[in-house]
Structures are given as structure tokens and as C-alpha cells.
N, C-alpha and C positions, 0 to 999 in steps of 0.2 A: 504494500500500500504506500502511496506517495504521501510524504509528510509535508503539510503546509507550513509555511513560515510567513510571518507578517513583517513588513518593512515599511518604514515611514521616514519622512524628512520634516524637520521643524526649522523654521526660520522666523526671524523677527523683522518687521518692516515699519517704515514710516511712510508718509505719502510720497516721499521722494524715491522710495525703493528699499531694497533689502539692506538691513543694518547688520544682521548677524545670521549666519547659517553655518553648516558644517565646514565648508571650505574656508570661510573667513575665520572661524574659530581655530581651525588647524593652522592657518598662516600665523595667527597671533601666538599660538602654542609653540610653533617652530621658531619664531623670532625670539621668544622667551628662552627657548632651549639653546639656540645658537648665538644669540646676541647680534644677529645679522639678518637683514632682509634677503640678501643675496643667497646666503647659505640656507635659509629657511625655504626659499623658492626652489633651489636645487634639490633639497631633500624631498620636497613635495612633487618634483617633476614638472614645475611650471616656470614660466619666465619671470625674471626679476620685474619686468614691466607689469606683468599681470598681478604679481604680489603687491607691488607698490600701488597699483590702481585700486585693488581691493581695500588696502589700508587707507588710502586717500579718500575713497568713497565713504567708508565708515566714518572717518573723522569729519568729513564735510557734512554728512547727513546728521550726525550727532552733535556737531559743533563742539567737539572735544578732541583733545590731543590724546591719541592712544599709544603712539610709539614716539619716543624721543630718539631722534636720529643725529648721529655725528658723522659728517662726511669723512671718507677715507683719506688717507695720506700715506706716509711711509709705513705706518703700522696698521693701516686699514681703518675702516669706519666701524661704528658699532650702533646697535639699535637696542633700546631698552623699553619694555612696556611700562606705561604709566599706571598709577594706582587705579585710574578709571578703566583702563583696559582689563586689568586683573578683576575688577569688580564686575564688569560686563561679562567677562568669560565665566566667572563663578555663577552669575545669575542665569546665563544661557545654559550652562551645564546642568544646573538644578532644574530648569524648565524641561530640558530634554529628558532627564532621568524621570521626572514626574510624568511626563507625557508617555514615555515608554512603559512605565508601570501601568498606567491606565489602559494603553493599547494592548499590552500583554494580557491583562486581566480580561478585557473584553474579547480578545482573540480566543483565549481558552474557553470562555463561555460559549461563543458562537461556533467554534470548530472543535468541540469536545473530543 
């Protein structure tokens, strides 16, 4: 017998468009991990331009600084998440976890 699985995506929007979703969460997570937008993008298999665009669109829509950037030089640049970015990520993660709990519960009920 084939076992069903449920999958879903959760994102947060403003009128101007998406503020946070899985991809944008992951780019912030990787920036936090590597301290670099370039390294984060490479690790996710996306271009630097795309990563920078996602970060820029989130910051513009929220009117918040999410990543403090320092341009490269001899020792290279660095990128550090702001406390606002960390808070946004925490709230998004909590939302997704709660959403998944509800979906899983409903799924088990419907597909016994």
C-alpha cells in the first residue's frame, strides 16, 4: 500500500510581497553560519545576486536592517545578522512548527 505524506509551505507576506519563506529563512540561516552572503549563497547553490536580492527585498518590505554588511578588502567582507533578523527567524520558525503540528494532526485524522 502506498503511504501518503503531507507537505506544505508557509510564508509571510505584506502587501508589497513575501517577507519570509523557507528560502529567505535559509539564506539568513546560512549568512549567520558563514558570516558571508557570498558563502551562504554558494552553500545554498544560488547566486550571490539572488541572495543579496532576497535580503534586500526583506529589508525594504520590513523597513528594517536584517544583515549588517562590511565590504570586502584584503581580509574579505563579513555579514552579521541583526537582532531583528534573529527575532524574525525565531518567530517564523515557531509559526512553521505550529503550522506543521496542526497539519500533521489533521492529516492523521483524514488519512487514518
